[in-house]
Each structure stands twice: as C-alpha cells, then as structure tokens.
PQR file of N, CA, C, O and H, with PARSE charges and radii, in Angstrom:
ATOM      1  N   MET A   1    -126.232 208.619 128.490 -0.4000 1.5000
ATOM      2  CA  MET A   1    -126.671 207.914 129.907 -0.0000 2.0000
ATOM      3  C   MET A   1    -127.469 206.903 130.274  0.5500 1.7000
ATOM      4  O   MET A   1    -127.418 206.218 131.295 -0.5500 1.4000
ATOM      5  N   VAL A   2    -128.192 206.859 129.389 -0.4000 1.5000
ATOM      6  CA  VAL A   2    -128.963 205.269 129.757 -0.0000 2.0000
ATOM      7  C   VAL A   2    -127.958 204.166 129.123  0.5500 1.7000
ATOM      8  O   VAL A   2    -127.550 203.206 129.777 -0.5500 1.4000
ATOM      9  H   VAL A   2    -128.233 207.415 128.559  0.4000 1.0000
ATOM     10  N   TRP A   3    -127.602 204.421 127.746 -0.4000 1.5000
ATOM     11  CA  TRP A   3    -127.301 203.278 127.580 -0.0000 2.0000
ATOM     12  C   TRP A   3    -125.980 202.611 128.120  0.5500 1.7000
ATOM     13  O   TRP A   3    -125.590 201.511 127.728 -0.5500 1.4000
ATOM     14  H   TRP A   3    -127.933 205.201 127.216  0.4000 1.0000
ATOM     15  N   ILE A   4    -125.015 203.753 129.510 -0.4000 1.5000
ATOM     16  CA  ILE A   4    -124.457 203.572 130.260 -0.0000 2.0000
ATOM     17  C   ILE A   4    -124.478 203.333 131.090  0.5500 1.7000
ATOM     18  O   ILE A   4    -123.389 203.194 131.646 -0.5500 1.4000
ATOM     19  H   ILE A   4    -125.332 204.646 129.829  0.4000 1.0000
ATOM     20  N   ALA A   5    -125.837 203.062 131.937 -0.4000 1.5000
ATOM     21  CA  ALA A   5    -126.182 202.690 132.771 -0.0000 2.0000
ATOM     22  C   ALA A   5    -126.763 201.169 132.871  0.5500 1.7000
ATOM     23  O   ALA A   5    -126.599 200.412 133.828 -0.5500 1.4000
ATOM     24  H   ALA A   5    -126.722 203.175 131.486  0.4000 1.0000
ATOM     25  N   ALA A   6    -127.632 200.828 131.410 -0.4000 1.5000
ATOM     26  CA  ALA A   6    -127.720 199.752 131.012 -0.0000 2.0000
ATOM     27  C   ALA A   6    -127.037 198.710 130.917  0.5500 1.7000
ATOM     28  O   ALA A   6    -127.316 197.621 131.418 -0.5500 1.4000
ATOM     29  H   ALA A   6    -127.765 201.442 130.633  0.4000 1.0000
ATOM     30  N   GLY A   7    -125.976 199.015 130.184 -0.4000 1.5000
ATOM     31  CA  GLY A   7    -124.309 198.372 129.756 -0.0000 2.0000
ATOM     32  C   GLY A   7    -123.769 198.124 131.067  0.5500 1.7000
ATOM     33  O   GLY A   7    -124.048 196.964 131.371 -0.5500 1.4000
ATOM     34  H   GLY A   7    -125.749 199.900 129.777  0.4000 1.0000
ATOM     35  N   SER A   8    -123.151 198.674 131.935 -0.4000 1.5000
ATOM     36  CA  SER A   8    -123.226 198.548 133.518 -0.0000 2.0000
ATOM     37  C   SER A   8    -123.972 197.076 133.679  0.5500 1.7000
ATOM     38  O   SER A   8    -123.592 195.943 133.383 -0.5500 1.4000
ATOM     39  H   SER A   8    -122.924 199.616 131.688  0.4000 1.0000
ATOM     40  N   ALA A   9    -124.916 197.459 134.138 -0.4000 1.5000
ATOM     41  CA  ALA A   9    -126.012 196.580 134.803 -0.0000 2.0000
ATOM     42  C   ALA A   9    -126.064 195.324 133.906  0.5500 1.7000
ATOM     43  O   ALA A   9    -126.427 194.263 134.413 -0.5500 1.4000
ATOM     44  H   ALA A   9    -125.225 198.379 134.378  0.4000 1.0000
ATOM     45  N   LEU A  10    -125.676 195.392 132.424 -0.4000 1.5000
ATOM     46  CA  LEU A  10    -126.146 193.605 132.038 -0.0000 2.0000
ATOM     47  C   LEU A  10    -124.229 193.452 132.171  0.5500 1.7000
ATOM     48  O   LEU A  10    -123.912 192.289 131.924 -0.5500 1.4000
ATOM     49  H   LEU A  10    -125.381 196.254 132.012  0.4000 1.0000
ATOM     50  N   ALA A  11    -123.039 194.316 132.480 -0.4000 1.5000
ATOM     51  CA  ALA A  11    -121.425 193.270 132.778 -0.0000 2.0000
ATOM     52  C   ALA A  11    -121.196 193.043 133.958  0.5500 1.7000
ATOM     53  O   ALA A  11    -120.151 192.448 134.220 -0.5500 1.4000
ATOM     54  H   ALA A  11    -123.296 195.261 132.681  0.4000 1.0000
ATOM     55  N   ALA A  12    -122.170 193.473 135.135 -0.4000 1.5000
ATOM     56  CA  ALA A  12    -121.701 193.347 136.455 -0.0000 2.0000
ATOM     57  C   ALA A  12    -121.822 192.305 136.564  0.5500 1.7000
ATOM     58  O   ALA A  12    -120.817 191.762 137.023 -0.5500 1.4000
ATOM     59  H   ALA A  12    -123.019 193.956 134.923  0.4000 1.0000
ATOM     60  N   PRO A  13    -122.897 191.454 136.286 -0.5600 1.5000
ATOM     61  CA  PRO A  13    -122.297 189.933 136.501  0.2800 2.0000
ATOM     62  C   PRO A  13    -121.300 188.907 136.216  0.5500 1.7000
ATOM     63  O   PRO A  13    -120.799 188.025 136.913 -0.5500 1.4000
ATOM     64  N   THR A  14    -121.116 189.343 134.724 -0.4000 1.5000
ATOM     65  CA  THR A  14    -119.539 189.112 134.205 -0.0000 2.0000
ATOM     66  C   THR A  14    -118.436 189.542 134.833  0.5500 1.7000
ATOM     67  O   THR A  14    -117.615 188.665 135.103 -0.5500 1.4000
ATOM     68  H   THR A  14    -121.523 190.059 134.157  0.4000 1.0000
ATOM     69  N   LEU A  15    -118.158 190.758 135.173 -0.4000 1.5000
ATOM     70  CA  LEU A  15    -117.165 191.679 135.659 -0.0000 2.0000
ATOM     71  C   LEU A  15    -117.089 190.538 137.184  0.5500 1.7000
ATOM     72  O   LEU A  15    -116.192 189.722 137.397 -0.5500 1.4000
ATOM     73  H   LEU A  15    -118.825 191.470 134.954  0.4000 1.0000
ATOM     74  N   VAL A  16    -118.109 190.762 137.932 -0.4000 1.5000
ATOM     75  CA  VAL A  16    -117.704 190.174 139.557 -0.0000 2.0000
ATOM     76  C   VAL A  16    -117.299 188.273 138.868  0.5500 1.7000
ATOM     77  O   VAL A  16    -116.325 187.704 139.360 -0.5500 1.4000
ATOM     78  H   VAL A  16    -118.838 191.425 137.759  0.4000 1.0000
ATOM     79  N   ALA A  17    -117.886 187.764 138.113 -0.4000 1.5000
ATOM     80  CA  ALA A  17    -117.521 186.593 138.084 -0.0000 2.0000
ATOM     81  C   ALA A  17    -115.945 186.543 137.879  0.5500 1.7000
ATOM     82  O   ALA A  17    -115.082 186.115 138.644 -0.5500 1.4000
ATOM     83  H   ALA A  17    -118.678 188.227 137.714  0.4000 1.0000
ATOM     84  N   LEU A  18    -115.846 187.038 136.777 -0.4000 1.5000
ATOM     85  CA  LEU A  18    -114.472 187.526 136.589 -0.0000 2.0000
ATOM     86  C   LEU A  18    -113.216 188.387 137.828  0.5500 1.7000
ATOM     87  O   LEU A  18    -111.997 188.377 138.002 -0.5500 1.4000
ATOM     88  H   LEU A  18    -116.548 187.386 136.155  0.4000 1.0000
ATOM     89  N   GLY A  19    -113.691 188.647 138.072 -0.4000 1.5000
ATOM     90  CA  GLY A  19    -113.060 189.470 139.374 -0.0000 2.0000
ATOM     91  C   GLY A  19    -113.267 188.557 140.625  0.5500 1.7000
ATOM     92  O   GLY A  19    -112.855 189.001 141.698 -0.5500 1.4000
ATOM     93  H   GLY A  19    -114.681 188.655 137.930  0.4000 1.0000
ATOM     94  N   SER A  20    -113.956 187.135 140.597 -0.4000 1.5000
ATOM     95  CA  SER A  20    -113.584 186.355 141.497 -0.0000 2.0000
ATOM     96  C   SER A  20    -112.392 185.262 141.335  0.5500 1.7000
ATOM     97  O   SER A  20    -111.764 184.799 142.287 -0.5500 1.4000
ATOM     98  H   SER A  20    -114.290 186.775 139.726  0.4000 1.0000
ATOM     99  N   GLY A  21    -112.249 185.029 140.380 -0.4000 1.5000
ATOM    100  CA  GLY A  21    -111.263 184.247 139.666 -0.0000 2.0000
ATOM    101  C   GLY A  21    -111.054 182.638 140.286  0.5500 1.7000
ATOM    102  O   GLY A  21    -110.144 181.845 140.042 -0.5500 1.4000
ATOM    103  H   GLY A  21    -112.759 185.405 139.607  0.4000 1.0000
ATOM    104  N   SER A  22    -112.391 182.462 141.281 -0.4000 1.5000
ATOM    105  CA  SER A  22    -111.950 181.367 141.768 -0.0000 2.0000
ATOM    106  C   SER A  22    -112.015 179.890 140.719  0.5500 1.7000
ATOM    107  O   SER A  22    -111.213 178.965 140.853 -0.5500 1.4000
ATOM    108  H   SER A  22    -113.130 183.106 141.480  0.4000 1.0000
ATOM    109  N   GLY A  23    -112.762 179.899 140.025 -0.4000 1.5000
ATOM    110  CA  GLY A  23    -112.882 178.745 138.808 -0.0000 2.0000
ATOM    111  C   GLY A  23    -113.761 178.139 139.045  0.5500 1.7000
ATOM    112  O   GLY A  23    -113.894 177.204 138.256 -0.5500 1.4000
ATOM    113  H   GLY A  23    -113.414 180.650 139.916  0.4000 1.0000
ATOM    114  N   SER A  24    -115.018 178.235 140.325 -0.4000 1.5000
ATOM    115  CA  SER A  24    -115.897 177.268 140.882 -0.0000 2.0000
ATOM    116  C   SER A  24    -116.533 177.300 140.080  0.5500 1.7000
ATOM    117  O   SER A  24    -116.440 178.010 139.079 -0.5500 1.4000
ATOM    118  H   SER A  24    -114.910 178.995 140.967  0.4000 1.0000
ATOM    119  N   ALA A  25    -117.579 176.287 140.428 -0.4000 1.5000
ATOM    120  CA  ALA A  25    -118.882 176.110 139.462 -0.0000 2.0000
ATOM    121  C   ALA A  25    -119.618 177.711 139.637  0.5500 1.7000
ATOM    122  O   ALA A  25    -120.088 178.265 138.643 -0.5500 1.4000
ATOM    123  H   ALA A  25    -117.655 175.710 141.241  0.4000 1.0000
ATOM    124  N   ASN A  26    -119.648 178.241 140.738 -0.4000 1.5000
ATOM    125  CA  ASN A  26    -120.272 179.497 140.967 -0.0000 2.0000
ATOM    126  C   ASN A  26    -120.026 180.378 139.660  0.5500 1.7000
ATOM    127  O   ASN A  26    -120.927 180.964 139.061 -0.5500 1.4000
ATOM    128  H   ASN A  26    -119.266 177.792 141.546  0.4000 1.0000
ATOM    129  N   THR A  27    -118.703 180.388 139.311 -0.4000 1.5000
ATOM    130  CA  THR A  27    -118.263 181.338 138.630 -0.0000 2.0000
ATOM    131  C   THR A  27    -118.319 181.423 137.350  0.5500 1.7000
ATOM    132  O   THR A  27    -118.181 182.420 136.642 -0.5500 1.4000
ATOM    133  H   THR A  27    -117.971 179.912 139.798  0.4000 1.0000
ATOM    134  N   ALA A  28    -118.669 179.601 136.868 -0.4000 1.5000
ATOM    135  CA  ALA A  28    -119.548 179.238 135.628 -0.0000 2.0000
ATOM    136  C   ALA A  28    -121.171 179.718 135.585  0.5500 1.7000
ATOM    137  O   ALA A  28    -121.844 180.009 134.596 -0.5500 1.4000
ATOM    138  H   ALA A  28    -118.781 178.790 137.443  0.4000 1.0000
ATOM    139  N   ALA A  29    -121.489 179.699 136.762 -0.4000 1.5000
ATOM    140  CA  ALA A  29    -123.121 180.457 136.674 -0.0000 2.0000
ATOM    141  C   ALA A  29    -123.150 181.344 136.619  0.5500 1.7000
ATOM    142  O   ALA A  29    -123.893 181.874 135.793 -0.5500 1.4000
ATOM    143  H   ALA A  29    -120.942 179.463 137.565  0.4000 1.0000
ATOM    144  N   LEU A  30    -122.278 182.161 137.550 -0.4000 1.5000
ATOM    145  CA  LEU A  30    -122.617 183.913 136.672 -0.0000 2.0000
ATOM    146  C   LEU A  30    -122.124 184.009 135.605  0.5500 1.7000
ATOM    147  O   LEU A  30    -122.742 184.710 134.804 -0.5500 1.4000
ATOM    148  H   LEU A  30    -121.674 181.730 138.220  0.4000 1.0000
ATOM    149  N   LEU A  31    -121.202 183.549 135.274 -0.4000 1.5000
ATOM    150  CA  LEU A  31    -120.808 183.906 133.436 -0.0000 2.0000
ATOM    151  C   LEU A  31    -122.026 183.323 132.220  0.5500 1.7000
ATOM    152  O   LEU A  31    -122.293 183.660 131.067 -0.5500 1.4000
ATOM    153  H   LEU A  31    -120.700 182.979 135.925  0.4000 1.0000
ATOM    154  N   ALA A  32    -122.594 182.226 133.227 -0.4000 1.5000
ATOM    155  CA  ALA A  32    -123.641 181.893 132.084 -0.0000 2.0000
ATOM    156  C   ALA A  32    -124.931 183.172 132.507  0.5500 1.7000
ATOM    157  O   ALA A  32    -125.689 183.442 131.575 -0.5500 1.4000
ATOM    158  H   ALA A  32    -122.377 181.953 134.164  0.4000 1.0000
ATOM    159  N   TRP A  33    -125.125 183.783 133.599 -0.4000 1.5000
ATOM    160  CA  TRP A  33    -126.120 184.296 133.736 -0.0000 2.0000
ATOM    161  C   TRP A  33    -126.081 185.624 133.143  0.5500 1.7000
ATOM    162  O   TRP A  33    -127.066 186.229 132.720 -0.5500 1.4000
ATOM    163  H   TRP A  33    -124.510 183.564 134.356  0.4000 1.0000
ATOM    164  N   GLY A  34    -124.607 186.130 133.138 -0.4000 1.5000
ATOM    165  CA  GLY A  34    -124.197 187.403 132.821 -0.0000 2.0000
ATOM    166  C   GLY A  34    -124.291 187.607 130.831  0.5500 1.7000
ATOM    167  O   GLY A  34    -124.527 188.594 130.133 -0.5500 1.4000
ATOM    168  H   GLY A  34    -123.806 185.638 133.482  0.4000 1.0000
ATOM    169  N   GLY A  35    -123.903 185.808 130.408 -0.4000 1.5000
ATOM    170  CA  GLY A  35    -124.264 185.832 129.080 -0.0000 2.0000
ATOM    171  C   GLY A  35    -125.482 186.205 128.993  0.5500 1.7000
ATOM    172  O   GLY A  35    -125.671 187.094 128.163 -0.5500 1.4000
ATOM    173  H   GLY A  35    -123.712 185.006 130.976  0.4000 1.0000
ATOM    174  N   LEU A  36    -126.704 185.707 129.761 -0.4000 1.5000
ATOM    175  CA  LEU A  36    -128.084 185.042 129.083 -0.0000 2.0000
ATOM    176  C   LEU A  36    -128.746 187.134 129.405  0.5500 1.7000
ATOM    177  O   LEU A  36    -129.582 187.681 128.687 -0.5500 1.4000
ATOM    178  H   LEU A  36    -126.551 184.984 130.436  0.4000 1.0000
ATOM    179  N   CYS A  37    -128.139 187.716 130.453 -0.4000 1.5000
ATOM    180  CA  CYS A  37    -128.879 188.795 130.458 -0.0000 2.0000
ATOM    181  C   CYS A  37    -128.176 190.077 129.405  0.5500 1.7000
ATOM    182  O   CYS A  37    -128.706 191.156 129.135 -0.5500 1.4000
ATOM    183  H   CYS A  37    -127.459 187.272 131.036  0.4000 1.0000
ATOM    184  N   THR A  38    -127.028 189.638 129.003 -0.4000 1.5000
ATOM    185  CA  THR A  38    -126.163 190.298 127.952 -0.0000 2.0000
ATOM    186  C   THR A  38    -127.353 190.232 126.718  0.5500 1.7000
ATOM    187  O   THR A  38    -128.020 191.219 126.409 -0.5500 1.4000
ATOM    188  H   THR A  38    -126.598 188.762 129.222  0.4000 1.0000
ATOM    189  N   VAL A  39    -127.478 189.067 126.157 -0.4000 1.5000
ATOM    190  CA  VAL A  39    -128.219 188.382 125.049 -0.0000 2.0000
ATOM    191  C   VAL A  39    -129.776 189.026 125.185  0.5500 1.7000
ATOM    192  O   VAL A  39    -130.366 189.617 124.281 -0.5500 1.4000
ATOM    193  H   VAL A  39    -126.936 188.265 126.408  0.4000 1.0000
ATOM    194  N   THR A  40    -130.235 188.791 126.395 -0.4000 1.5000
ATOM    195  CA  THR A  40    -131.498 189.492 126.644 -0.0000 2.0000
ATOM    196  C   THR A  40    -131.772 190.706 126.281  0.5500 1.7000
ATOM    197  O   THR A  40    -132.798 190.949 125.645 -0.5500 1.4000
ATOM    198  H   THR A  40    -129.755 188.311 127.129  0.4000 1.0000
ATOM    199  N   GLY A  41    -130.665 191.906 126.720 -0.4000 1.5000
ATOM    200  CA  GLY A  41    -130.417 192.810 126.272 -0.0000 2.0000
ATOM    201  C   GLY A  41    -130.283 193.305 125.262  0.5500 1.7000
ATOM    202  O   GLY A  41    -130.853 194.375 125.045 -0.5500 1.4000
ATOM    203  H   GLY A  41    -129.832 191.709 127.237  0.4000 1.0000
ATOM    204  N   VAL A  42    -129.373 192.617 124.159 -0.4000 1.5000
ATOM    205  CA  VAL A  42    -129.531 192.879 122.738 -0.0000 2.0000
ATOM    206  C   VAL A  42    -130.547 192.167 122.204  0.5500 1.7000
ATOM    207  O   VAL A  42    -130.319 192.268 120.998 -0.5500 1.4000
ATOM    208  H   VAL A  42    -128.910 191.748 124.335  0.4000 1.0000
ATOM    209  N   LEU A  43    -131.432 191.572 122.313 -0.4000 1.5000
ATOM    210  CA  LEU A  43    -132.130 191.419 121.919 -0.0000 2.0000
ATOM    211  C   LEU A  43    -133.656 192.606 122.027  0.5500 1.7000
ATOM    212  O   LEU A  43    -134.291 193.032 121.062 -0.5500 1.4000
ATOM    213  H   LEU A  43    -131.618 191.490 123.292  0.4000 1.0000
ATOM    214  N   ALA A  44    -133.918 192.913 123.543 -0.4000 1.5000
ATOM    215  CA  ALA A  44    -134.699 194.152 123.549 -0.0000 2.0000
ATOM    216  C   ALA A  44    -134.363 195.035 122.782  0.5500 1.7000
ATOM    217  O   ALA A  44    -135.264 195.509 122.090 -0.5500 1.4000
ATOM    218  H   ALA A  44    -133.402 192.567 124.327  0.4000 1.0000
ATOM    219  N   ALA A  45    -133.237 195.476 122.648 -0.4000 1.5000
ATOM    220  CA  ALA A  45    -132.618 196.543 122.445 -0.0000 2.0000
ATOM    221  C   ALA A  45    -133.135 196.624 120.938  0.5500 1.7000
ATOM    222  O   ALA A  45    -133.583 197.649 120.425 -0.5500 1.4000
ATOM    223  H   ALA A  45    -132.505 195.091 123.210  0.4000 1.0000
ATOM    224  N   VAL A  46    -132.988 195.240 120.234 -0.4000 1.5000
ATOM    225  CA  VAL A  46    -133.132 195.175 118.855 -0.0000 2.0000
ATOM    226  C   VAL A  46    -134.858 195.039 117.979  0.5500 1.7000
ATOM    227  O   VAL A  46    -135.277 195.437 116.892 -0.5500 1.4000
ATOM    228  H   VAL A  46    -132.624 194.408 120.652  0.4000 1.0000
ATOM    229  N   SER A  47    -135.371 194.393 118.946 -0.4000 1.5000
ATOM    230  CA  SER A  47    -137.113 194.728 118.812 -0.0000 2.0000
ATOM    231  C   SER A  47    -137.448 195.674 118.903  0.5500 1.7000
ATOM    232  O   SER A  47    -138.081 196.200 117.988 -0.5500 1.4000
ATOM    233  H   SER A  47    -135.031 194.069 119.829  0.4000 1.0000
ATOM    234  N   GLY A  48    -137.131 196.397 120.210 -0.4000 1.5000
ATOM    235  CA  GLY A  48    -137.386 197.580 120.498 -0.0000 2.0000
ATOM    236  C   GLY A  48    -137.328 198.629 118.695  0.5500 1.7000
ATOM    237  O   GLY A  48    -138.139 198.953 117.828 -0.5500 1.4000
ATOM    238  H   GLY A  48    -136.617 195.969 120.953  0.4000 1.0000
ATOM    239  N   THR A  49    -136.324 198.741 118.875 -0.4000 1.5000
ATOM    240  CA  THR A  49    -135.634 199.395 117.736 -0.0000 2.0000
ATOM    241  C   THR A  49    -136.235 198.805 116.472  0.5500 1.7000
ATOM    242  O   THR A  49    -136.636 199.690 115.717 -0.5500 1.4000
ATOM    243  H   THR A  49    -135.665 198.477 119.580  0.4000 1.0000
ATOM    244  N   LEU A  50    -136.394 197.712 116.071 -0.4000 1.5000
ATOM    245  CA  LEU A  50    -137.484 197.112 114.738 -0.0000 2.0000
ATOM    246  C   LEU A  50    -138.624 197.478 114.905  0.5500 1.7000
ATOM    247  O   LEU A  50    -139.104 197.910 113.856 -0.5500 1.4000
ATOM    248  H   LEU A  50    -136.068 196.993 116.685  0.4000 1.0000
ATOM    249  N   PHE A  51    -139.757 197.531 116.322 -0.4000 1.5000
ATOM    250  CA  PHE A  51    -141.057 197.848 116.237 -0.0000 2.0000
ATOM    251  C   PHE A  51    -141.367 199.679 116.441  0.5500 1.7000
ATOM    252  O   PHE A  51    -142.465 200.125 116.109 -0.5500 1.4000
ATOM    253  H   PHE A  51    -139.367 197.180 117.174  0.4000 1.0000
ATOM    254  N   GLY A  52    -140.330 200.562 116.982 -0.4000 1.5000
ATOM    255  CA  GLY A  52    -140.061 201.682 116.784 -0.0000 2.0000
ATOM    256  C   GLY A  52    -139.939 202.431 114.989  0.5500 1.7000
ATOM    257  O   GLY A  52    -140.339 203.569 114.740 -0.5500 1.4000
ATOM    258  H   GLY A  52    -139.438 200.200 117.251  0.4000 1.0000
ATOM    259  N   VAL A  53    -139.411 201.640 114.100 -0.4000 1.5000
ATOM    260  CA  VAL A  53    -139.421 201.635 113.176 -0.0000 2.0000
ATOM    261  C   VAL A  53    -140.396 201.861 112.183  0.5500 1.7000
ATOM    262  O   VAL A  53    -140.717 202.804 111.460 -0.5500 1.4000
ATOM    263  H   VAL A  53    -139.087 200.716 114.303  0.4000 1.0000
ATOM    264  N   LEU A  54    -140.936 200.179 112.456 -0.4000 1.5000
ATOM    265  CA  LEU A  54    -142.123 199.630 111.733 -0.0000 2.0000
ATOM    266  C   LEU A  54    -143.120 200.822 112.449  0.5500 1.7000
ATOM    267  O   LEU A  54    -143.388 201.736 111.668 -0.5500 1.4000
ATOM    268  H   LEU A  54    -140.675 199.413 113.043  0.4000 1.0000
ATOM    269  N   ALA A  55    -143.677 200.943 113.738 -0.4000 1.5000
ATOM    270  CA  ALA A  55    -144.274 201.913 114.355 -0.0000 2.0000
ATOM    271  C   ALA A  55    -144.552 203.364 113.322  0.5500 1.7000
ATOM    272  O   ALA A  55    -145.699 203.771 113.135 -0.5500 1.4000
ATOM    273  H   ALA A  55    -143.460 200.201 114.373  0.4000 1.0000
ATOM    274  N   THR A  56    -143.369 204.033 112.719 -0.4000 1.5000
ATOM    275  CA  THR A  56    -143.699 205.379 112.329 -0.0000 2.0000
ATOM    276  C   THR A  56    -143.858 205.447 110.995  0.5500 1.7000
ATOM    277  O   THR A  56    -143.310 204.656 110.227 -0.5500 1.4000
ATOM    278  H   THR A  56    -142.437 203.703 112.871  0.4000 1.0000
ATOM    279  N   ARG A  57    -144.704 206.505 110.586 -0.4000 1.5000
ATOM    280  CA  ARG A  57    -145.259 205.995 109.529 -0.0000 2.0000
ATOM    281  C   ARG A  57    -144.705 207.363 108.707  0.5500 1.7000
ATOM    282  O   ARG A  57    -144.358 208.340 109.372 -0.5500 1.4000
ATOM    283  H   ARG A  57    -145.149 207.148 111.209  0.4000 1.0000
ATOM    284  N   GLU A  58    -144.646 207.388 107.454 -0.4000 1.5000
ATOM    285  CA  GLU A  58    -143.936 208.402 106.469 -0.0000 2.0000
ATOM    286  C   GLU A  58    -144.991 209.786 106.409  0.5500 1.7000
ATOM    287  O   GLU A  58    -144.679 210.908 106.009 -0.5500 1.4000
ATOM    288  H   GLU A  58    -144.927 206.595 106.914  0.4000 1.0000
ATOM    289  N   ARG A  59    -146.383 209.318 106.955 -0.4000 1.5000
ATOM    290  CA  ARG A  59    -146.749 210.545 107.123 -0.0000 2.0000
ATOM    291  C   ARG A  59    -146.970 211.627 108.101  0.5500 1.7000
ATOM    292  O   ARG A  59    -147.150 212.841 108.005 -0.5500 1.4000
ATOM    293  H   ARG A  59    -146.636 208.407 107.280  0.4000 1.0000
ATOM    294  N   HIS A  60    -146.884 210.649 109.230 -0.4000 1.5000
ATOM    295  CA  HIS A  60    -146.138 211.513 110.606 -0.0000 2.0000
ATOM    296  C   HIS A  60    -144.781 211.833 110.263  0.5500 1.7000
ATOM    297  O   HIS A  60    -144.700 212.993 110.665 -0.5500 1.4000
ATOM    298  H   HIS A  60    -146.738 209.663 109.308  0.4000 1.0000
ATOM    299  N   LEU A  61    -143.555 211.507 109.724 -0.4000 1.5000
ATOM    300  CA  LEU A  61    -142.743 212.179 109.149 -0.0000 2.0000
ATOM    301  C   LEU A  61    -142.609 213.429 108.602  0.5500 1.7000
ATOM    302  O   LEU A  61    -141.709 214.198 108.939 -0.5500 1.4000
ATOM    303  H   LEU A  61    -143.621 210.564 109.397  0.4000 1.0000
ATOM    304  N   PHE A  62    -143.320 213.645 107.903 -0.4000 1.5000
ATOM    305  CA  PHE A  62    -144.004 214.788 106.705 -0.0000 2.0000
ATOM    306  C   PHE A  62    -144.342 215.631 107.975  0.5500 1.7000
ATOM    307  O   PHE A  62    -143.821 216.729 108.171 -0.5500 1.4000
ATOM    308  H   PHE A  62    -144.052 213.020 107.630  0.4000 1.0000
ATOM    309  N   ARG A  63    -145.231 215.065 108.816 -0.4000 1.5000
ATOM    310  CA  ARG A  63    -146.245 216.312 109.548 -0.0000 2.0000
ATOM    311  C   ARG A  63    -144.980 216.632 110.377  0.5500 1.7000
ATOM    312  O   ARG A  63    -144.979 217.846 110.584 -0.5500 1.4000
ATOM    313  H   ARG A  63    -145.654 214.173 108.656  0.4000 1.0000
ATOM    314  N   TYR A  64    -143.956 216.067 110.907 -0.4000 1.5000
ATOM    315  CA  TYR A  64    -143.453 216.492 111.978 -0.0000 2.0000
ATOM    316  C   TYR A  64    -142.326 217.557 111.730  0.5500 1.7000
ATOM    317  O   TYR A  64    -142.041 218.551 112.398 -0.5500 1.4000
ATOM    318  H   TYR A  64    -143.957 215.081 110.739  0.4000 1.0000
ATOM    319  N   PHE A  65    -141.607 216.925 110.251 -0.4000 1.5000
ATOM    320  CA  PHE A  65    -140.714 217.961 109.734 -0.0000 2.0000
ATOM    321  C   PHE A  65    -141.284 219.432 109.036  0.5500 1.7000
ATOM    322  O   PHE A  65    -140.553 220.372 108.724 -0.5500 1.4000
ATOM    323  H   PHE A  65    -141.838 216.118 109.708  0.4000 1.0000
ATOM    324  N   LYS A  66    -143.062 219.372 108.842 -0.4000 1.5000
ATOM    325  CA  LYS A  66    -143.368 220.367 108.279 -0.0000 2.0000
ATOM    326  C   LYS A  66    -143.944 221.595 109.377  0.5500 1.7000
ATOM    327  O   LYS A  66    -144.143 222.804 109.256 -0.5500 1.4000
ATOM    328  H   LYS A  66    -143.656 218.608 109.095  0.4000 1.0000
ATOM    329  N   ASP A  67    -144.111 220.511 110.614 -0.4000 1.5000
ATOM    330  CA  ASP A  67    -144.200 221.133 111.843 -0.0000 2.0000
ATOM    331  C   ASP A  67    -143.095 222.425 112.302  0.5500 1.7000
ATOM    332  O   ASP A  67    -143.312 223.468 112.918 -0.5500 1.4000
ATOM    333  H   ASP A  67    -143.949 219.529 110.712  0.4000 1.0000
ATOM    334  N   ARG A  68    -141.780 221.832 111.688 -0.4000 1.5000
ATOM    335  CA  ARG A  68    -140.649 222.369 112.665 -0.0000 2.0000
ATOM    336  C   ARG A  68    -140.241 222.867 112.221  0.5500 1.7000
ATOM    337  O   ARG A  68    -139.274 223.464 112.693 -0.5500 1.4000
ATOM    338  H   ARG A  68    -141.604 220.985 111.187  0.4000 1.0000
TER
END
C-alpha cells in the first residue's frame, strides 16, 4: 500500500503535464519536475535499502531466527 501511494505521488506531476497537452514551457517544467521527483524517489529507495542491508548484522539474523 505504501508503494502505491509513493508511486502515485511521484507520477502525479508527469501525469498532470501529459494530461494538459498544451506543449507550453509550463508543461516542460512540470515534466522536468516529475522526472526529478522520480529520480529522487528511486535514489532514496535504493540508498535506504542499501543502508538496511549494511546495517543488518549476521548475528542479529541468527538471533532473530533462533527466537522464532
């Protein structure tokens, strides 16, 4: 559910720009902003995942599965 909300928020500027269809400079700015939001979101997701993987220690995993 979280990914749907995040994807919708990132895609909204691009969808608005494509929906207007006027071809003006404002549309180009909205497309650029939508692309920037998308790139920022992807970088945040990848860096968060990388941090989570690097922060997880093997002994924590062993303890977690042992306690389960």
